[in-house]
All heavy atoms as TSV, in Angstrom:
chain	resi	resn	atom	element	x	y	z
A	1	MET	N	N	-66.670	105.523	97.219
A	1	MET	CA	C	-66.219	105.789	98.531
A	1	MET	C	C	-67.422	105.832	99.488
A	1	MET	O	O	-68.386	106.565	99.197
A	1	MET	CB	C	-65.494	107.147	98.547
A	1	MET	CG	C	-64.058	107.023	98.691
A	1	MET	SD	S	-63.197	108.566	99.112
A	1	MET	CE	C	-63.289	109.448	97.590
A	2	GLY	N	N	-67.331	105.175	100.572
A	2	GLY	CA	C	-68.413	105.330	101.590
A	2	GLY	C	C	-68.172	106.451	102.503
A	2	GLY	O	O	-67.116	107.078	102.491
A	3	LYS	N	N	-69.142	106.670	103.336
A	3	LYS	CA	C	-68.958	107.850	104.254
A	3	LYS	C	C	-67.960	107.509	105.373
A	3	LYS	O	O	-67.589	108.418	106.064
A	3	LYS	CB	C	-70.317	108.317	104.770
A	3	LYS	CG	C	-71.042	107.249	105.608
A	3	LYS	CD	C	-72.366	107.813	105.988
A	3	LYS	CE	C	-73.154	106.833	106.855
A	3	LYS	NZ	N	-74.389	107.319	107.338
A	4	ASP	N	N	-67.521	106.270	105.504
A	4	ASP	CA	C	-66.494	105.896	106.482
A	4	ASP	C	C	-65.140	106.143	105.997
A	4	ASP	O	O	-64.193	105.954	106.722
A	4	ASP	CB	C	-66.643	104.419	106.866
A	4	ASP	CG	C	-67.951	104.102	107.612
A	4	ASP	OD1	O	-68.462	104.999	108.305
A	4	ASP	OD2	O	-68.389	102.962	107.527
A	5	SER	N	N	-64.971	106.565	104.731
A	5	SER	CA	C	-63.682	106.819	104.160
A	5	SER	C	C	-62.973	107.941	104.837
A	5	SER	O	O	-63.551	108.964	105.152
A	5	SER	CB	C	-63.795	107.091	102.638
A	5	SER	OG	O	-64.278	106.000	101.981
A	6	THR	N	N	-61.720	107.754	105.047
A	6	THR	CA	C	-60.816	108.782	105.566
A	6	THR	C	C	-59.663	108.910	104.565
A	6	THR	O	O	-59.375	107.946	103.851
A	6	THR	CB	C	-60.312	108.491	106.957
A	6	THR	OG1	O	-59.526	107.333	106.891
A	6	THR	CG2	C	-61.449	108.288	107.950
A	7	PRO	N	N	-58.991	110.005	104.603
A	7	PRO	CA	C	-57.800	110.098	103.731
A	7	PRO	C	C	-56.806	108.985	103.924
A	7	PRO	O	O	-56.234	108.478	103.036
A	7	PRO	CB	C	-57.233	111.454	104.031
A	7	PRO	CG	C	-58.383	112.241	104.491
A	7	PRO	CD	C	-59.288	111.258	105.229
A	8	ASP	N	N	-56.595	108.575	105.217
A	8	ASP	CA	C	-55.671	107.522	105.536
A	8	ASP	C	C	-56.060	106.225	104.914
A	8	ASP	O	O	-55.286	105.479	104.355
A	8	ASP	CB	C	-55.438	107.408	107.007
A	8	ASP	CG	C	-54.726	108.549	107.618
A	8	ASP	OD1	O	-54.019	109.214	106.907
A	8	ASP	OD2	O	-54.853	108.744	108.827
A	9	SER	N	N	-57.361	105.894	105.032
A	9	SER	CA	C	-57.783	104.583	104.437
A	9	SER	C	C	-57.766	104.600	102.977
A	9	SER	O	O	-57.471	103.652	102.331
A	9	SER	CB	C	-59.217	104.179	104.984
A	9	SER	OG	O	-60.143	105.070	104.528
A	10	ASP	N	N	-58.117	105.748	102.344
A	10	ASP	CA	C	-57.995	105.870	100.924
A	10	ASP	C	C	-56.552	105.739	100.471
A	10	ASP	O	O	-56.286	105.122	99.410
A	10	ASP	CB	C	-58.566	107.251	100.430
A	10	ASP	CG	C	-60.076	107.330	100.580
A	10	ASP	OD1	O	-60.684	106.285	100.751
A	10	ASP	OD2	O	-60.602	108.428	100.575
A	11	GLU	N	N	-55.669	106.348	101.169
A	11	GLU	CA	C	-54.221	106.263	100.845
A	11	GLU	C	C	-53.764	104.821	100.989
A	11	GLU	O	O	-53.017	104.371	100.120
A	11	GLU	CB	C	-53.429	107.135	101.833
A	11	GLU	CG	C	-52.223	107.727	101.212
A	11	GLU	CD	C	-51.655	108.781	102.192
A	11	GLU	OE1	O	-52.205	109.919	102.227
A	11	GLU	OE2	O	-50.645	108.431	102.836
A	12	ALA	N	N	-54.123	104.140	102.056
A	12	ALA	CA	C	-53.757	102.722	102.225
A	12	ALA	C	C	-54.277	101.893	101.096
A	12	ALA	O	O	-53.583	100.966	100.619
A	12	ALA	CB	C	-54.220	102.240	103.588
A	13	ARG	N	N	-55.535	102.072	100.742
A	13	ARG	CA	C	-56.162	101.296	99.651
A	13	ARG	C	C	-55.380	101.601	98.356
A	13	ARG	O	O	-55.087	100.607	97.586
A	13	ARG	CB	C	-57.627	101.730	99.456
A	13	ARG	CG	C	-58.324	100.895	98.401
A	13	ARG	CD	C	-59.789	101.258	98.346
A	13	ARG	NE	N	-60.453	100.455	97.397
A	13	ARG	CZ	C	-60.591	100.715	96.121
A	13	ARG	NH1	N	-60.048	101.814	95.640
A	13	ARG	NH2	N	-61.245	99.919	95.296
A	14	ALA	N	N	-55.066	102.801	98.057
A	14	ALA	CA	C	-54.345	103.142	96.831
A	14	ALA	C	C	-52.978	102.415	96.841
A	14	ALA	O	O	-52.514	101.915	95.831
A	14	ALA	CB	C	-54.204	104.614	96.730
A	15	ALA	N	N	-52.303	102.413	97.982
A	15	ALA	CA	C	-50.998	101.761	98.090
A	15	ALA	C	C	-51.124	100.250	97.800
A	15	ALA	O	O	-50.330	99.690	97.116
A	15	ALA	CB	C	-50.375	101.967	99.472
A	16	ARG	N	N	-52.161	99.628	98.318
A	16	ARG	CA	C	-52.421	98.164	98.091
A	16	ARG	C	C	-52.655	97.944	96.608
A	16	ARG	O	O	-52.142	96.967	96.069
A	16	ARG	CB	C	-53.551	97.648	98.957
A	16	ARG	CG	C	-53.219	97.460	100.396
A	16	ARG	CD	C	-54.243	96.646	101.150
A	16	ARG	NE	N	-55.621	97.160	100.962
A	16	ARG	CZ	C	-56.209	98.134	101.680
A	16	ARG	NH1	N	-55.473	98.641	102.665
A	16	ARG	NH2	N	-57.394	98.510	101.466
A	17	LEU	N	N	-53.433	98.745	95.978
A	17	LEU	CA	C	-53.762	98.589	94.577
A	17	LEU	C	C	-52.476	98.695	93.689
A	17	LEU	O	O	-52.387	98.034	92.688
A	17	LEU	CB	C	-54.858	99.525	94.146
A	17	LEU	CG	C	-56.234	99.331	94.671
A	17	LEU	CD1	C	-57.157	100.393	94.208
A	17	LEU	CD2	C	-56.751	97.949	94.228
A	18	ARG	N	N	-51.622	99.561	94.088
A	18	ARG	CA	C	-50.320	99.675	93.307
A	18	ARG	C	C	-49.556	98.418	93.464
A	18	ARG	O	O	-48.725	98.149	92.548
A	18	ARG	CB	C	-49.521	100.910	93.819
A	18	ARG	CG	C	-50.066	102.258	93.319
A	18	ARG	CD	C	-49.072	103.337	93.624
A	18	ARG	NE	N	-48.784	103.534	95.031
A	18	ARG	CZ	C	-49.473	104.305	95.861
A	18	ARG	NH1	N	-50.513	104.998	95.458
A	18	ARG	NH2	N	-49.169	104.398	97.124
A	19	GLU	N	N	-49.679	97.672	94.539
A	19	GLU	CA	C	-48.923	96.479	94.728
A	19	GLU	C	C	-49.516	95.273	93.991
A	19	GLU	O	O	-48.856	94.276	93.801
A	19	GLU	CB	C	-48.825	96.151	96.236
A	19	GLU	CG	C	-48.079	97.196	96.992
A	19	GLU	CD	C	-46.646	97.248	96.716
A	19	GLU	OE1	O	-46.008	96.165	96.465
A	19	GLU	OE2	O	-46.096	98.375	96.584
A	20	LEU	N	N	-50.767	95.364	93.643
A	20	LEU	CA	C	-51.440	94.220	93.017
A	20	LEU	C	C	-51.225	94.194	91.498
A	20	LEU	O	O	-51.505	95.136	90.821
A	20	LEU	CB	C	-52.976	94.333	93.228
A	20	LEU	CG	C	-53.471	94.154	94.662
A	20	LEU	CD1	C	-54.941	94.409	94.760
A	20	LEU	CD2	C	-53.083	92.832	95.244
A	21	TYR	N	N	-50.687	93.120	91.052
A	21	TYR	CA	C	-50.534	92.912	89.654
A	21	TYR	C	C	-50.369	91.405	89.410
A	21	TYR	O	O	-50.107	90.655	90.280
A	21	TYR	CB	C	-49.322	93.679	89.040
A	21	TYR	CG	C	-48.017	93.204	89.528
A	21	TYR	CD1	C	-47.207	92.307	88.810
A	21	TYR	CD2	C	-47.433	93.698	90.751
A	21	TYR	CE1	C	-46.007	91.879	89.280
A	21	TYR	CE2	C	-46.268	93.265	91.222
A	21	TYR	CZ	C	-45.512	92.399	90.470
A	21	TYR	OH	O	-44.276	91.970	90.922
A	22	THR	N	N	-50.599	90.985	88.187
A	22	THR	CA	C	-50.508	89.579	87.898
A	22	THR	C	C	-49.626	89.389	86.640
A	22	THR	O	O	-49.497	90.275	85.851
A	22	THR	CB	C	-51.848	88.956	87.648
A	22	THR	OG1	O	-52.489	89.608	86.579
A	22	THR	CG2	C	-52.695	89.069	88.912
A	23	GLY	N	N	-49.149	88.210	86.438
A	23	GLY	CA	C	-48.500	87.869	85.207
A	23	GLY	C	C	-47.387	88.785	84.810
A	23	GLY	O	O	-46.627	89.259	85.575
A	24	GLY	N	N	-47.328	88.963	83.534
A	24	GLY	CA	C	-46.151	89.683	82.890
A	24	GLY	C	C	-46.460	91.076	82.593
A	24	GLY	O	O	-45.896	91.656	81.713
A	25	GLU	N	N	-47.399	91.733	83.367
A	25	GLU	CA	C	-47.724	93.101	83.073
A	25	GLU	C	C	-46.608	94.105	83.495
A	25	GLU	O	O	-46.674	95.301	83.193
A	25	GLU	CB	C	-49.066	93.541	83.651
A	25	GLU	CG	C	-49.185	93.401	85.129
A	25	GLU	CD	C	-50.555	93.558	85.649
A	25	GLU	OE1	O	-51.461	92.954	85.137
A	25	GLU	OE2	O	-50.706	94.285	86.676
A	26	ARG	N	N	-45.737	93.616	84.338
A	26	ARG	CA	C	-44.615	94.453	84.712
A	26	ARG	C	C	-43.283	93.815	84.218
A	26	ARG	O	O	-43.266	92.557	84.030
A	26	ARG	CB	C	-44.534	94.560	86.260
A	26	ARG	CG	C	-45.583	95.378	86.825
A	26	ARG	CD	C	-45.253	95.724	88.248
A	26	ARG	NE	N	-46.264	96.614	88.801
A	26	ARG	CZ	C	-46.298	96.976	90.052
A	26	ARG	NH1	N	-45.395	96.564	90.904
A	26	ARG	NH2	N	-47.242	97.776	90.485
A	27	PRO	N	N	-42.295	94.590	84.061
A	27	PRO	CA	C	-41.020	93.967	83.596
A	27	PRO	C	C	-40.519	92.919	84.563
A	27	PRO	O	O	-40.702	93.020	85.807
A	27	PRO	CB	C	-40.047	95.143	83.579
A	27	PRO	CG	C	-40.866	96.370	83.590
A	27	PRO	CD	C	-42.124	96.026	84.293
A	28	PHE	N	N	-39.914	91.858	84.042
A	28	PHE	CA	C	-39.304	90.786	84.873
A	28	PHE	C	C	-38.113	90.344	84.149
A	28	PHE	O	O	-37.943	90.462	82.946
A	28	PHE	CB	C	-40.348	89.665	85.096
A	28	PHE	CG	C	-40.780	88.978	83.833
A	28	PHE	CD1	C	-40.170	87.821	83.407
A	28	PHE	CD2	C	-41.823	89.430	83.087
A	28	PHE	CE1	C	-40.536	87.167	82.269
A	28	PHE	CE2	C	-42.248	88.807	81.911
A	28	PHE	CZ	C	-41.570	87.699	81.487
A	29	ASP	N	N	-37.206	89.760	84.913
A	29	ASP	CA	C	-36.009	89.225	84.333
A	29	ASP	C	C	-35.908	87.725	84.536
A	29	ASP	O	O	-36.795	87.171	85.170
A	29	ASP	CB	C	-34.783	89.946	84.927
A	29	ASP	CG	C	-34.664	89.871	86.428
A	29	ASP	OD1	O	-35.129	88.859	86.985
A	29	ASP	OD2	O	-34.145	90.814	87.034
A	30	PRO	N	N	-34.950	87.073	83.967
A	30	PRO	CA	C	-34.819	85.615	84.051
A	30	PRO	C	C	-34.763	85.099	85.474
A	30	PRO	O	O	-35.317	84.085	85.780
A	30	PRO	CB	C	-33.521	85.269	83.275
A	30	PRO	CG	C	-33.410	86.410	82.314
A	30	PRO	CD	C	-33.936	87.665	83.002
A	31	GLU	N	N	-34.131	85.865	86.371
A	31	GLU	CA	C	-34.049	85.417	87.781
A	31	GLU	C	C	-35.446	85.409	88.379
A	31	GLU	O	O	-35.764	84.542	89.129
A	31	GLU	CB	C	-33.117	86.345	88.578
A	31	GLU	CG	C	-31.637	86.242	88.224
A	31	GLU	CD	C	-31.245	87.041	86.972
A	31	GLU	OE1	O	-32.077	87.737	86.414
A	31	GLU	OE2	O	-30.035	86.952	86.654
A	32	ASP	N	N	-36.259	86.421	88.035
A	32	ASP	CA	C	-37.673	86.418	88.513
A	32	ASP	C	C	-38.405	85.157	88.070
A	32	ASP	O	O	-39.180	84.569	88.854
A	32	ASP	CB	C	-38.409	87.633	88.013
A	32	ASP	CG	C	-37.861	88.919	88.546
A	32	ASP	OD1	O	-37.314	88.964	89.652
A	32	ASP	OD2	O	-37.948	89.927	87.859
A	33	LEU	N	N	-38.213	84.804	86.816
A	33	LEU	CA	C	-38.897	83.609	86.275
A	33	LEU	C	C	-38.444	82.362	87.061
A	33	LEU	O	O	-39.317	81.512	87.403
A	33	LEU	CB	C	-38.659	83.495	84.767
A	33	LEU	CG	C	-39.244	82.232	84.140
A	33	LEU	CD1	C	-40.780	82.186	84.301
A	33	LEU	CD2	C	-38.907	82.237	82.644
A	34	VAL	N	N	-37.180	82.210	87.271
A	34	VAL	CA	C	-36.654	81.084	88.008
A	34	VAL	C	C	-37.265	81.019	89.384
A	34	VAL	O	O	-37.770	79.940	89.854
A	34	VAL	CB	C	-35.128	81.054	88.050
A	34	VAL	CG1	C	-34.624	79.967	88.941
A	34	VAL	CG2	C	-34.563	80.981	86.616
A	35	MET	N	N	-37.276	82.115	90.074
A	35	MET	CA	C	-37.823	82.148	91.423
A	35	MET	C	C	-39.332	81.944	91.435
A	35	MET	O	O	-39.862	81.348	92.386
A	35	MET	CB	C	-37.410	83.479	92.161
A	35	MET	CG	C	-35.945	83.502	92.435
A	35	MET	SD	S	-35.391	84.856	93.437
A	35	MET	CE	C	-35.612	86.224	92.327
A	36	ALA	N	N	-40.077	82.414	90.421
A	36	ALA	CA	C	-41.501	82.193	90.310
A	36	ALA	C	C	-41.764	80.665	90.219
A	36	ALA	O	O	-42.848	80.246	90.628
A	36	ALA	CB	C	-42.059	82.958	89.129
A	37	ARG	N	N	-40.844	79.974	89.667
A	37	ARG	CA	C	-40.994	78.496	89.518
A	37	ARG	C	C	-40.635	77.807	90.837
A	37	ARG	O	O	-40.721	76.578	90.940
A	37	ARG	CB	C	-40.050	78.012	88.405
A	37	ARG	CG	C	-40.560	78.509	87.031
A	37	ARG	CD	C	-39.535	78.218	85.916
A	37	ARG	NE	N	-39.403	76.772	85.756
A	37	ARG	CZ	C	-38.381	76.191	85.167
A	37	ARG	NH1	N	-37.448	76.934	84.649
A	37	ARG	NH2	N	-38.339	74.858	85.091
A	38	GLY	N	N	-40.148	78.584	91.852
A	38	GLY	CA	C	-39.836	77.952	93.150
A	38	GLY	C	C	-38.441	77.372	93.164
A	38	GLY	O	O	-38.156	76.531	93.964
A	39	LEU	N	N	-37.545	77.820	92.299
A	39	LEU	CA	C	-36.209	77.297	92.177
A	39	LEU	C	C	-35.153	78.310	92.543
A	39	LEU	O	O	-35.382	79.497	92.495
A	39	LEU	CB	C	-35.957	76.750	90.759
A	39	LEU	CG	C	-36.925	75.737	90.258
A	39	LEU	CD1	C	-36.693	75.463	88.753
A	39	LEU	CD2	C	-36.828	74.430	91.036
A	40	GLU	N	N	-34.002	77.821	92.938
A	40	GLU	CA	C	-32.865	78.724	93.167
A	40	GLU	C	C	-32.320	79.171	91.808
A	40	GLU	O	O	-32.149	78.340	90.864
A	40	GLU	CB	C	-31.740	77.998	93.932
A	40	GLU	CG	C	-32.053	77.883	95.393
A	40	GLU	CD	C	-31.985	79.216	96.061
A	40	GLU	OE1	O	-31.100	80.019	95.817
A	40	GLU	OE2	O	-32.922	79.443	96.889
A	41	PRO	N	N	-31.937	80.406	91.652
A	41	PRO	CA	C	-31.456	80.859	90.336
A	41	PRO	C	C	-29.967	80.525	90.145
A	41	PRO	O	O	-29.069	81.250	90.476
A	41	PRO	CB	C	-31.617	82.420	90.426
A	41	PRO	CG	C	-31.711	82.739	91.832
A	41	PRO	CD	C	-32.231	81.511	92.550
A	42	THR	N	N	-29.742	79.339	89.559
A	42	THR	CA	C	-28.390	78.947	89.159
A	42	THR	C	C	-28.100	79.507	87.775
A	42	THR	O	O	-29.004	79.786	87.059
A	42	THR	CB	C	-28.293	77.392	89.123
A	42	THR	OG1	O	-29.153	76.919	88.124
A	42	THR	CG2	C	-28.594	76.809	90.466
A	43	PRO	N	N	-26.885	79.552	87.336
A	43	PRO	CA	C	-26.531	80.041	86.033
A	43	PRO	C	C	-27.290	79.278	84.941
A	43	PRO	O	O	-27.767	79.856	83.951
A	43	PRO	CB	C	-25.042	79.908	85.902
A	43	PRO	CG	C	-24.535	79.945	87.314
A	43	PRO	CD	C	-25.619	79.322	88.159
A	44	GLU	N	N	-27.397	77.957	85.018
A	44	GLU	CA	C	-28.054	77.181	84.021
A	44	GLU	C	C	-29.552	77.459	84.003
A	44	GLU	O	O	-30.088	77.546	82.870
A	44	GLU	CB	C	-27.869	75.686	84.339
A	44	GLU	CG	C	-26.395	75.189	84.244
A	44	GLU	CD	C	-25.580	75.509	85.513
A	44	GLU	OE1	O	-26.168	75.826	86.527
A	44	GLU	OE2	O	-24.346	75.408	85.392
A	45	ARG	N	N	-30.163	77.602	85.141
A	45	ARG	CA	C	-31.629	77.895	85.154
A	45	ARG	C	C	-31.918	79.319	84.605
A	45	ARG	O	O	-32.874	79.594	83.983
A	45	ARG	CB	C	-32.193	77.745	86.564
A	45	ARG	CG	C	-32.196	76.292	87.044
A	45	ARG	CD	C	-32.641	76.183	88.476
A	45	ARG	NE	N	-32.693	74.821	88.909
A	45	ARG	CZ	C	-32.560	74.413	90.142
A	45	ARG	NH1	N	-32.355	75.315	91.086
A	45	ARG	NH2	N	-32.584	73.149	90.467
A	46	VAL	N	N	-31.018	80.251	84.973
A	46	VAL	CA	C	-31.236	81.623	84.485
A	46	VAL	C	C	-31.076	81.628	82.970
A	46	VAL	O	O	-31.868	82.316	82.277
A	46	VAL	CB	C	-30.209	82.563	85.193
A	46	VAL	CG1	C	-30.228	83.972	84.480
A	46	VAL	CG2	C	-30.484	82.732	86.648
A	47	GLU	N	N	-30.138	80.896	82.425
A	47	GLU	CA	C	-29.959	80.880	80.958
A	47	GLU	C	C	-31.161	80.226	80.280
A	47	GLU	O	O	-31.678	80.695	79.278
A	47	GLU	CB	C	-28.685	80.181	80.571
A	47	GLU	CG	C	-28.429	80.127	79.111
A	47	GLU	CD	C	-28.351	81.549	78.485
A	47	GLU	OE1	O	-27.934	82.479	79.099
A	47	GLU	OE2	O	-28.851	81.669	77.299
A	48	GLU	N	N	-31.710	79.134	80.932
A	48	GLU	CA	C	-32.906	78.536	80.370
A	48	GLU	C	C	-34.092	79.509	80.443
A	48	GLU	O	O	-34.840	79.574	79.443
A	48	GLU	CB	C	-33.204	77.257	81.205
A	48	GLU	CG	C	-34.449	76.538	80.789
A	48	GLU	CD	C	-34.830	75.390	81.737
A	48	GLU	OE1	O	-34.008	74.972	82.529
A	48	GLU	OE2	O	-35.975	74.937	81.620
A	49	ALA	N	N	-34.225	80.201	81.490
A	49	ALA	CA	C	-35.311	81.193	81.667
A	49	ALA	C	C	-35.125	82.321	80.609
A	49	ALA	O	O	-36.080	82.758	80.013
A	49	ALA	CB	C	-35.315	81.773	83.058
A	50	ARG	N	N	-33.900	82.760	80.330
A	50	ARG	CA	C	-33.662	83.753	79.347
A	50	ARG	C	C	-34.127	83.358	77.985
A	50	ARG	O	O	-34.806	84.060	77.287
A	50	ARG	CB	C	-32.149	84.114	79.306
A	50	ARG	CG	C	-31.800	85.242	78.433
A	50	ARG	CD	C	-30.282	85.556	78.380
A	50	ARG	NE	N	-29.599	85.390	79.659
A	50	ARG	CZ	C	-29.584	86.237	80.751
A	50	ARG	NH1	N	-30.303	87.330	80.653
A	50	ARG	NH2	N	-28.927	85.967	81.810
A	51	ARG	N	N	-33.825	82.061	77.644
A	51	ARG	CA	C	-34.296	81.552	76.352
A	51	ARG	C	C	-35.820	81.404	76.272
A	51	ARG	O	O	-36.415	81.774	75.299
A	51	ARG	CB	C	-33.647	80.172	76.087
A	51	ARG	CG	C	-32.226	80.211	75.717
A	51	ARG	CD	C	-31.708	78.906	75.169
A	51	ARG	NE	N	-31.904	77.767	76.112
A	51	ARG	CZ	C	-31.051	77.362	77.038
A	51	ARG	NH1	N	-29.889	78.023	77.166
A	51	ARG	NH2	N	-31.262	76.341	77.803
A	52	LEU	N	N	-36.383	81.045	77.377
A	52	LEU	CA	C	-37.868	80.909	77.427
A	52	LEU	C	C	-38.590	82.288	77.335
A	52	LEU	O	O	-39.553	82.382	76.628
A	52	LEU	CB	C	-38.284	80.280	78.805
A	52	LEU	CG	C	-39.720	79.822	78.904
A	52	LEU	CD1	C	-40.097	78.803	77.803
A	52	LEU	CD2	C	-39.970	79.203	80.250
A	53	ILE	N	N	-37.997	83.317	77.928
A	53	ILE	CA	C	-38.515	84.663	77.789
A	53	ILE	C	C	-38.401	85.179	76.407
A	53	ILE	O	O	-39.307	85.755	75.858
A	53	ILE	CB	C	-37.823	85.628	78.801
A	53	ILE	CG1	C	-38.160	85.250	80.210
A	53	ILE	CG2	C	-38.165	87.043	78.483
A	53	ILE	CD1	C	-37.363	85.961	81.308
A	54	GLU	N	N	-37.264	84.866	75.714
A	54	GLU	CA	C	-37.093	85.272	74.339
A	54	GLU	C	C	-38.109	84.560	73.444
A	54	GLU	O	O	-38.628	85.210	72.487
A	54	GLU	CB	C	-35.685	84.981	73.832
A	54	GLU	CG	C	-34.626	85.828	74.430
A	54	GLU	CD	C	-33.190	85.437	74.035
A	54	GLU	OE1	O	-33.047	84.555	73.212
A	54	GLU	OE2	O	-32.263	86.029	74.567
A	55	GLU	N	N	-38.409	83.325	73.731
A	55	GLU	CA	C	-39.289	82.550	72.920
A	55	GLU	C	C	-40.812	82.918	73.166
A	55	GLU	O	O	-41.563	83.084	72.248
A	55	GLU	CB	C	-39.093	81.029	73.215
A	55	GLU	CG	C	-39.981	80.154	72.430
A	55	GLU	CD	C	-39.732	78.666	72.815
A	55	GLU	OE1	O	-38.549	78.304	73.013
A	55	GLU	OE2	O	-40.699	77.925	72.943
A	56	LYS	N	N	-41.176	83.021	74.450
A	56	LYS	CA	C	-42.569	83.181	74.791
A	56	LYS	C	C	-42.980	84.571	75.330
A	56	LYS	O	O	-44.142	84.811	75.532
A	56	LYS	CB	C	-42.963	82.162	75.835
A	56	LYS	CG	C	-42.806	80.741	75.299
A	56	LYS	CD	C	-43.411	79.710	76.165
A	56	LYS	CE	C	-43.204	78.339	75.560
A	56	LYS	NZ	N	-44.299	77.512	75.817
A	57	GLY	N	N	-42.013	85.400	75.600
A	57	GLY	CA	C	-42.316	86.744	76.149
A	57	GLY	C	C	-42.978	86.671	77.509
A	57	GLY	O	O	-42.641	85.811	78.391
A	58	ALA	N	N	-44.000	87.466	77.761
A	58	ALA	CA	C	-44.671	87.542	79.059
A	58	ALA	C	C	-45.315	86.238	79.405
A	58	ALA	O	O	-45.510	85.909	80.620
A	58	ALA	CB	C	-45.689	88.714	79.066
A	59	ALA	N	N	-45.744	85.453	78.400
A	59	ALA	CA	C	-46.393	84.188	78.660
A	59	ALA	C	C	-45.500	83.237	79.492
A	59	ALA	O	O	-46.006	82.363	80.234
A	59	ALA	CB	C	-46.817	83.539	77.385
A	60	ALA	N	N	-44.230	83.451	79.389
A	60	ALA	CA	C	-43.282	82.593	80.171
A	60	ALA	C	C	-43.543	82.720	81.666
A	60	ALA	O	O	-43.457	81.721	82.350
A	60	ALA	CB	C	-41.854	82.987	79.845
A	61	ILE	N	N	-43.804	83.875	82.182
A	61	ILE	CA	C	-43.993	84.067	83.593
A	61	ILE	C	C	-45.498	83.975	84.028
A	61	ILE	O	O	-45.809	83.532	85.137
A	61	ILE	CB	C	-43.381	85.335	84.169
A	61	ILE	CG1	C	-43.163	85.196	85.628
A	61	ILE	CG2	C	-44.204	86.540	83.767
A	61	ILE	CD1	C	-42.095	86.205	86.220
A	62	GLU	N	N	-46.371	84.212	83.070
A	62	GLU	CA	C	-47.844	84.188	83.368
A	62	GLU	C	C	-48.267	82.767	83.792
A	62	GLU	O	O	-49.215	82.625	84.483
A	62	GLU	CB	C	-48.630	84.694	82.188
A	62	GLU	CG	C	-48.499	86.167	82.053
A	62	GLU	CD	C	-49.104	86.758	80.816
A	62	GLU	OE1	O	-49.601	85.919	79.956
A	62	GLU	OE2	O	-49.164	87.928	80.690
A	63	ARG	N	N	-47.536	81.791	83.365
A	63	ARG	CA	C	-47.831	80.423	83.692
A	63	ARG	C	C	-47.712	80.130	85.226
A	63	ARG	O	O	-48.332	79.344	85.773
A	63	ARG	CB	C	-46.874	79.519	82.932
A	63	ARG	CG	C	-47.014	78.039	83.225
A	63	ARG	CD	C	-46.099	77.235	82.362
A	63	ARG	NE	N	-46.275	75.836	82.652
A	63	ARG	CZ	C	-45.585	74.939	82.113
A	63	ARG	NH1	N	-44.628	75.230	81.252
A	63	ARG	NH2	N	-45.758	73.643	82.477
A	64	TYR	N	N	-46.833	80.917	85.881
A	64	TYR	CA	C	-46.485	80.727	87.253
A	64	TYR	C	C	-47.137	81.723	88.198
A	64	TYR	O	O	-47.111	81.514	89.423
A	64	TYR	CB	C	-44.991	80.714	87.476
A	64	TYR	CG	C	-44.337	79.601	86.653
A	64	TYR	CD1	C	-43.751	79.944	85.407
A	64	TYR	CD2	C	-44.364	78.329	87.031
A	64	TYR	CE1	C	-43.157	78.927	84.636
A	64	TYR	CE2	C	-43.832	77.314	86.266
A	64	TYR	CZ	C	-43.225	77.605	85.096
A	64	TYR	OH	O	-42.689	76.601	84.306
A	65	LEU	N	N	-47.571	82.842	87.677
A	65	LEU	CA	C	-48.156	83.889	88.583
A	65	LEU	C	C	-49.643	83.974	88.316
A	65	LEU	O	O	-50.129	83.698	87.175
A	65	LEU	CB	C	-47.503	85.244	88.249
A	65	LEU	CG	C	-46.022	85.346	88.481
A	65	LEU	CD1	C	-45.541	86.728	88.076
A	65	LEU	CD2	C	-45.716	85.065	89.933
A	66	PRO	N	N	-50.410	84.392	89.343
A	66	PRO	CA	C	-51.888	84.485	89.148
A	66	PRO	C	C	-52.278	85.547	88.209
A	66	PRO	O	O	-51.571	86.482	87.927
A	66	PRO	CB	C	-52.355	84.784	90.548
A	66	PRO	CG	C	-51.184	85.327	91.270
A	66	PRO	CD	C	-49.986	84.819	90.589
């Protein structure tokens, strides 16, 4: 922390850090995977994503997220 730190800026920084995450470190569902691919979640795509998640786990979404 620098001497320019204020409680408000520390709080804002902490809030931003809570928002930062990558890949499959948080729970995701098949609809999330479909949307991460830039597609509309149709029943067929959601089912395909469900199978992919079962097969590859978190690696299924890590391919599409930073």
